[in-house]
C-alpha positions in Angstrom: -9.9 17.9 11.5 -13.4 15.9 11.1 -13.6 12.5 12.6 -14.5 9.9 10.3 -17.8 8.1 10.8 -17.5 4.6 12.4 -17.7 1.8 9.6 -20.3 -0.8 10.8 -19.1 -4.2 12.3 -19.6 -7.5 10.2 -19.0 -10.6 11.3 -16.0 -12.7 10.0 -15.3 -16.1 9.5 -12.0 -17.7 9.5 -11.7 -20.4 7.3 -8.5 -22.9 6.9 -5.6 -20.8 4.6 -6.3 -20.9 1.1 -9.5 -21.2 0.7 -11.6 -18.7 -1.1 -13.7 -15.9 0.6 -17.0 -15.2 -1.4 -18.3 -12.0 -1.2 -21.8 -11.3 -1.8 -22.9 -9.0 -4.4 -25.1 -5.7 -3.3 -26.5 -2.5 -4.4 -27.7 0.8 -2.5 -30.8 2.2 -3.4 -30.3 5.4 -4.7 -31.8 8.9 -3.6 -34.2 10.3 -6.2 -33.1 14.0 -5.1 -29.5 13.0 -6.1 -27.8 12.7 -9.7 -26.7 9.7 -10.9 -23.4 8.8 -12.9 -23.8 6.8 -16.2 -25.1 3.1 -16.2 -25.5 2.0 -12.6 -24.6 -1.2 -13.7 -21.3 -0.3 -15.6 -18.6 -3.0 -15.4 -15.2 -2.0 -14.2 -14.0 -2.7 -18.0 -16.8 -0.8 -19.4 -15.6 2.1 -17.0 -11.8 1.8 -18.3 -13.2 2.2 -21.8 -15.9 5.3 -21.3 -13.0 7.2 -19.1 -10.1 6.2 -21.4 -12.3 7.7 -24.4 -13.4 11.1 -22.6 -9.4 11.5 -22.2 -7.9 14.2 -24.6 -4.1 14.1 -25.7 -4.0 17.6 -25.3 -5.3 17.7 -21.8 -2.6 14.8 -20.7 0.4 16.5 -22.1 0.5 19.2 -19.1 0.2 16.4 -16.6 2.5 14.1 -18.3 5.2 17.3 -18.0 4.4 17.9 -14.4 5.4 14.5 -13.7 8.4 14.7 -15.8 9.5 17.6 -13.4 8.6 16.2 -10.2 10.5 12.7 -11.0 13.7 14.6 -12.3 13.5 12.7 -15.2 14.9 14.2 -19.2 12.3 13.0 -21.7 9.7 14.1 -24.2 6.3 15.0 -22.6 4.8 14.5 -25.9 6.8 11.1 -26.8 5.7 10.2 -23.4 2.1 10.5 -23.3 1.7 8.6 -26.6 3.7 5.9 -25.3 1.3 6.1 -22.4 -1.9 6.4 -24.4 -1.1 3.0 -25.9 -0.2 1.4 -22.8 -3.8 2.4 -21.2 -5.3 1.1 -24.8 -3.1 -2.3 -25.1 -3.5 -3.1 -21.1 -7.3 -2.4 -21.7 -7.5 -4.7 -24.7 -5.2 -7.3 -22.8 -8.1 -7.3 -20.1 -10.8 -7.9 -22.7 -9.1 -10.8 -24.1 -8.8 -12.4 -20.9 -12.0 -12.4 -20.2 -12.8 -13.9 -23.5 -11.6 -17.4 -22.2 -8.8 -19.9 -23.6 -9.9 -19.5 -27.0 -8.2 -16.5 -27.1 -4.8 -17.5 -25.5 -2.9 -16.9 -28.6 -4.1 -13.4 -28.9 -3.7 -12.5 -25.3 0.1 -13.5 -25.8 0.5 -11.3 -28.6 -1.0 -8.5 -26.9 0.9 -9.2 -23.7 4.2 -9.1 -25.7 3.4 -6.0 -27.5 2.3 -4.2 -23.8 6.1 -5.4 -22.8 7.3 -3.8 -25.9 5.6 -0.6 -25.3 6.9 -0.6 -21.9 10.5 -1.4 -23.1 10.2 1.6 -25.5 8.5 3.8 -22.4 11.8 2.8 -20.2 14.5 3.2 -23.1 13.0 7.1 -23.0 12.4 7.5 -19.7 14.5 5.6 -17.0 11.1 4.1 -15.8 8.8 2.1 -15.9 4.9 2.8 -17.2 4.0 1.9 -13.7 6.8 3.6 -11.8 6.0 6.8 -14.0 2.6 6.9 -13.6 2.6 6.3 -9.8 4.9 8.7 -9.3 7.3 6.1 -7.4 10.5 4.5 -8.2 10.7 0.9 -6.5 12.2 1.1 -3.7 12.0 -2.9 -2.4 15.1 -2.4 0.2 14.0 0.7 1.9 10.4 -1.0 2.5 11.8 -4.1 3.5 14.2 -2.1 6.3 11.0 0.0 7.5 8.9 -3.9 7.7 11.8 -5.3 9.8 12.0 -2.2 12.3 7.7 -2.1 12.8 7.5 -6.2 12.9 8.6 -6.3 16.8 11.6 -8.5 18.2 14.2 -9.3 15.9 14.6 -12.8 16.4 17.6 -15.2 15.4 18.5 -18.2 14.7 20.1 -19.4 18.2 16.8 -19.3 19.5 16.6 -22.9 18.9 12.8 -22.5 17.3 11.1 -22.1 14.4 8.1 -20.6 13.2 6.0 -21.9 9.9 3.1 -20.2 8.4 0.6 -19.7 5.6 -1.3 -16.3 5.4 -4.8 -15.1 3.3 -4.8 -11.2 4.0 -7.9 -9.3 4.1 -9.2 -5.6 4.3 -12.1 -4.4 6.0 -14.0 -1.0 7.2 -12.3 1.0 4.8 -12.9 4.7 5.1 -12.3 8.1 3.6 -12.5 11.4 5.2 -14.1 14.3 3.0 -11.2 16.2 2.6 -9.6 13.9 0.1 -11.6 15.0 -3.2 -11.3 12.3 -6.1 -10.9 12.9 -9.8 -13.4 15.0 -11.2 -13.1 14.2 -15.0 -9.8 14.6 -14.6 -9.9 17.8 -12.3 -9.8 17.8 -8.2 -9.9 20.7 -6.1 -5.8 20.4 -5.4 -6.4 21.9 -1.8 -9.2 22.5 0.6 -12.0 24.6 -1.0 -9.6 26.2 -3.5 -11.6 28.1 -5.5 -14.6 25.4 -6.6 -12.8 24.3 -9.5 -14.8 21.2 -9.3 -18.3 23.0 -10.2 -17.5 22.9 -13.8 -16.8 19.3 -14.3 -18.1 15.7 -13.7 -18.8 14.2 -10.5 -15.8 12.6 -9.0 -16.2 8.7 -9.3 -13.3 6.8 -9.1 -11.3 3.3 -8.6 -7.9 2.6 -6.8 -5.3 0.6 -7.7 -1.9 0.2 -6.0 -0.2 -2.5 -4.4 0.3 -4.9 -1.4 3.2 -6.1 0.1 3.9 -9.1 2.7 7.0 -9.0 5.0 7.6 -12.2 7.4 11.4 -11.8 8.7 13.3 -12.4 5.4 10.2 -13.2 3.7 8.4 -11.0 1.1 5.7 -11.1 -1.6 4.3 -8.4 -3.9 1.0 -8.1 -5.4 -0.1 -4.9 -7.7 -3.9 -4.7 -7.4 -5.5 -5.0 -10.6 -8.3 -2.4 -11.6 -11.0 -4.1 -10.3 -12.4 -1.4 -8.1 -11.6 -3.9 -5.3 -8.5 -5.7 -4.4 -6.5 -2.2 -3.6 -9.1 -0.2 -1.8 -12.9 -1.4 -2.4 -15.2 1.6 -2.1 -19.1 1.7 -0.9 -21.0 2.3 -4.4 -20.0 -0.3 -6.7 -16.5 -0.5 -5.8 -16.2 3.4 -6.3 -15.3 6.0 -4.4 -17.2 9.3 -4.9 -17.0 11.9 -2.3 -15.7 15.5 -3.6 -14.4 18.3 -1.9 -17.5 19.3 0.1 -17.2 23.2 -0.2 -18.0 23.0 -3.8 -21.5 24.7 -2.9 -23.0 24.4 -6.8 -23.3 20.5 -6.7 -22.3 18.9 -3.5 -24.7 16.8 -1.5 -24.3 15.3 1.9 -27.5 13.1 2.1 -26.3 10.3 0.1 -22.9 8.6 0.0 -23.7 6.3 -3.1 -24.4 8.2 -5.8 -22.4 11.7 -7.5 -21.2 14.5 -6.0 -21.1 13.7 -2.1 -19.3 15.5 0.0 -19.1 14.0 3.2 -17.1 10.9 5.1 -17.2 7.8 3.1 -17.1 4.2 4.9 -17.0 0.3 3.1 -17.3 -2.3 6.0 -17.2 -5.3 3.5 -14.3 -8.2 4.0 -12.3 -8.4 0.8 -9.5 -11.0 0.0 -6.2 -9.3 -0.9 -3.3 -11.7 -0.9 -2.1 -15.0 0.4 1.3 -16.4 1.3 3.1 -19.0 2.7 4.5 -21.4 3.4 7.2 -19.1 5.3 9.4 -20.5 8.3 11.6 -17.7 10.2 13.5 -18.3 13.7 12.1 -18.3 16.9 8.3 -19.3 18.4 5.3 -18.4 16.4 4.0 -16.3 19.7 6.8 -13.8 19.0 6.8 -12.9 15.4 4.6 -10.6 13.3 3.5 -10.6 9.7 3.9 -7.2 8.7 1.7 -5.8 5.8 2.5 -2.7 3.8 -0.4 -1.5 0.8 0.4 1.7 -1.3 -3.4 3.2 -2.7 -3.5 5.7 -5.0 -6.5 7.2 -7.8 -6.0 5.2 -10.9 -6.3 7.6 -13.9 -7.1 6.4 -17.3 -4.4 7.5 -19.1 -1.5 9.2 -17.4 -0.3 9.9 -14.2 -2.1 8.2 -11.0 -2.7 10.7 -7.7 -0.9 8.9 -4.8 -2.7 8.2 -1.5 -0.2 7.3 0.7 0.6 3.8 2.5 -1.2 2.1 4.9 1.2 -0.4 7.2 -0.1 -2.8 9.5 2.0 -5.1 12.0 -0.2 -8.3 12.9 1.1 -10.3 15.9 0.5 -14.1 15.3 0.3 -17.3 17.5 0.2 -21.1 16.7 -2.7 -22.7 15.1 -5.5 -21.4 13.3 -6.1 -17.7 14.0 -7.1 -14.8 12.9 -5.4 -11.2 13.5 -5.8 -7.8 12.7 -4.9 -4.2 13.3 -6.1 -0.6 12.2 -3.9 1.4 9.8 -4.5 5.2 8.4 -2.6 7.9 7.0 -3.3 11.2 5.8 -1.9 13.6 3.8 -2.1 17.9 4.8 0.0 19.2 1.7 -3.1 20.2 -0.5 -1.9 18.5 -3.3 -3.0 15.1 -5.1 -6.9 16.0 -4.2 -6.3 16.0 -0.3 -7.3 18.7 2.2 -4.8 21.1 3.7 -3.9 21.1 7.8 -6.1 21.4 9.7 -8.8 19.8 7.1 -6.2 16.9 6.1 -6.9 14.1 3.5 -7.1 11.2 5.7 -7.8 7.6 4.9 -7.6 4.1 6.2 -8.9 0.5 6.8 -8.7 -2.4 9.2 -5.9 -5.1 7.6 -6.9 -8.4 8.6 -5.1 -11.8 8.2 -6.0 -15.7 8.6 -2.6 -17.5 9.6 -1.6 -21.3 9.9 1.2 -21.4 12.1 3.0 -24.1 13.8 6.2 -23.9 16.1 9.0 -26.4 15.8 12.2 -27.6 17.7 12.9 -26.7 21.5 13.2 -23.7 23.4 16.9 -23.0 24.6 18.2 -24.1 27.7 17.6 -21.0 30.1 20.8 -18.6 30.4 22.6 -18.7 34.0 20.6 -16.0 36.3 23.6 -15.2 38.2 26.1 -14.7 34.8 23.7 -12.6 33.4 23.7 -10.2 36.8 27.5 -10.5 37.0 27.1 -9.2 33.5 25.4 -5.8 33.9 27.1 -5.1 37.2 30.2 -5.3 35.5 28.7 -2.3 33.3 28.4 -5.3 30.3 25.4 -5.9 28.2 23.8 -9.4 28.6 22.4 -11.4 25.3 20.2 -13.7 26.1 20.0 -15.7 22.9 23.4 -16.6 23.0 23.6 -16.5 27.3 27.0 -14.4 26.9 28.1 -10.7 27.8 28.9 -8.2 25.4 31.5 -6.1 27.9 32.1 -2.3 26.8 35.6 -1.2 25.3 37.3 0.5 28.5 40.8 2.2 27.8 44.0 0.7 29.3 45.0 2.6 32.4 48.6 2.3 30.8 47.6 3.9 27.5 46.9 7.7 26.8 43.4 8.8 26.3 44.2 10.2 23.0 46.0 6.9 21.6 43.0 4.7 22.7 40.8 3.1 19.6 37.5 2.3 20.9 36.7 0.7 17.6 39.4 -1.8 18.1 39.7 -1.5 21.7 43.8 -1.2 21.2 46.1 1.3 22.5 47.3 2.9 18.6 51.1 2.9 18.4 53.1 6.3 17.7 54.5 6.3 14.1 57.6 8.6 14.4 58.3 10.4 10.9 
């Protein structure tokens, strides 16, 4: 598997939580030998409008039919396609309205109400929201919360005598994607490593990433869906977009300029992007024993139908008292050849460094230390010592006067014989 190029390091200035992180805008000089894609300063809104205009209904219906089969729902592909088209056009109109300022507030509310009606109609016909259908994922907040609890470190209880209160700002930096992710090429990708060079007859692969971000701190949770701003979820190196294609497309592929079309190598983007804020949250235990867990779902953004999932990035970030900064690398891969990823051993792999600025305070007094002699006696007797409550949990041992077949290990009692 090709290893990713290391992203260049950047200096990070930690500011008070809640302060805005202002990123400088910058561009890249294009290589004169490489082909270009569209106007170099096209805004995200302009790009979305152009992409939507290029999509044809007859090309979208097969994608909708495939997603219907994948998600096991009973619905008309033609009807869902029409609703998806109305949803995308209405979303674009609403975003353009909001850019217009407060004088258009009433018009924007009307557009938002119409968008809600389209979503309700879509849910009525499919049983899913538009976003769930596009992403190919049904909402699973309970499962994600359980996983966050498992990877978040120690499971502290209120008996610890202390509590930790924190506020957070989460960032993404040092993003990377290896060459075996082939992004959408005018709605077509390679769908597997070097599968018939299917990109060679289509336009270059340039795409924005959307998705959502979830923060977990103890039982606290905040969710944010990423806007189509080419930045929040997974900012790319070329005006916020990622532009690599399957590097075996020998007709078009080039590997010397990652900032223009048809690039077929690894991609990196080191800039720091502000993603989400949360707090003030309080959990049991001292701050030094707690973790902030971050989950970031990343997907390619389709201008009409079905977003291609890339995967989830998970990070468990250790904390401390005071103001500070914590980070951890996260990555995932797709080796099934679908959704424009490669196949083993050339798997589509991507990742980022998940960072958080925190402001944390521990309150309360630590509990009185347990008696070490009682703990030792507990272990010697075959029990399990609970250091939070300072008590011994003894195993359920059979009574010598009770036959083995009648001993109930759940209630730790001898079952009576029931006469027929």
